[in-house]
C-alpha positions in Angstrom: -12.3 8.1 2.4 -12.9 11.3 4.2 -10.2 14.0 4.8 -10.3 13.4 8.6 -9.6 9.7 8.2 -6.8 10.5 5.7 -5.1 12.8 8.2 -4.8 10.0 10.7 -3.5 7.3 8.3 0.2 7.9 9.1 -0.4 7.5 12.8 -2.8 4.6 12.6 -0.7 2.5 10.2 2.7 3.8 11.4 3.7 5.2 8.0 7.1 6.9 8.4 7.2 10.7 7.9 9.5 10.6 5.0 6.9 8.7 2.9 4.5 11.2 1.3 0.9 10.2 1.0 -1.9 11.9 -1.0 -5.6 11.4 -1.3 -6.9 11.0 -4.9 -9.7 13.2 -6.0 -13.2 11.8 -6.5 -13.5 9.3 -9.4 -9.7 9.1 -9.8 -7.6 6.0 -9.3 -4.9 5.9 -6.6 -2.2 5.4 -9.2 -2.0 6.9 -12.6 1.2 5.2 -14.0 2.5 8.6 -15.0 4.7 9.1 -11.9 7.2 6.9 -10.0 4.7 6.8 -7.0 3.2 3.6 -5.7 -0.6 3.6 -5.4 -2.1 1.7 -2.5 -5.6 1.3 -1.3 -6.4 1.6 2.4 -7.6 -2.1 2.3 -4.0 -3.2 1.8 -3.0 -1.4 5.0 -6.0 -2.9 6.8 -4.9 -6.5 6.1 -1.4 -5.9 7.5 0.8 -4.5 4.8 3.1 -1.8 6.3 5.5 0.8 4.9 8.3 0.9 4.0 7.9 -2.4 2.2 10.3 -5.2 3.1 12.7 -6.6 0.5 10.7 -9.8 0.2 7.6 -7.8 -0.9 9.7 -5.9 -3.5 11.2 -9.2 -4.8 7.8 -10.8 -5.0 6.2 -7.9 -6.9 9.2 -7.9 -9.3 9.1 -11.6 -9.8 5.4 -11.6 -10.6 5.7 -8.5 -12.8 3.1 -6.6 -10.7 2.9 -3.3 -9.1 2.2 -3.3 -5.4 -1.3 -2.0 -6.0 -2.1 -4.8 -8.5 -1.8 -7.5 -5.8 -5.2 -8.0 -4.1 -5.5 -7.2 -0.4 -6.4 -10.8 0.4 -3.2 -11.9 -1.3 -1.2 -9.6 0.9 -2.9 -11.0 3.9 -1.9 -14.6 2.9 1.7 -13.5 2.1 2.2 -11.7 5.3 0.8 -14.6 7.4 3.0 -17.0 5.5 6.0 -14.8 6.2 5.2 -14.8 9.9 5.0 -18.6 10.0 
């Protein structure tokens, strides 16, 4: 992801201003596990996941014992579509 695209993420995906985002350096994972941050890939946002996460998404991740970034983008797409139905 280029720096220009990264600058437009908040506007494009309607991320609230109070949620900080950072671009990982080359060859680094988006989430290290050493902080309380949540790592997300842009593919998750592209399939429809939006911030802040809804309570249902928190409960699902807790129930499954997964972090948000451990759930595949295709799974988020299915969950969000099922939620809409």
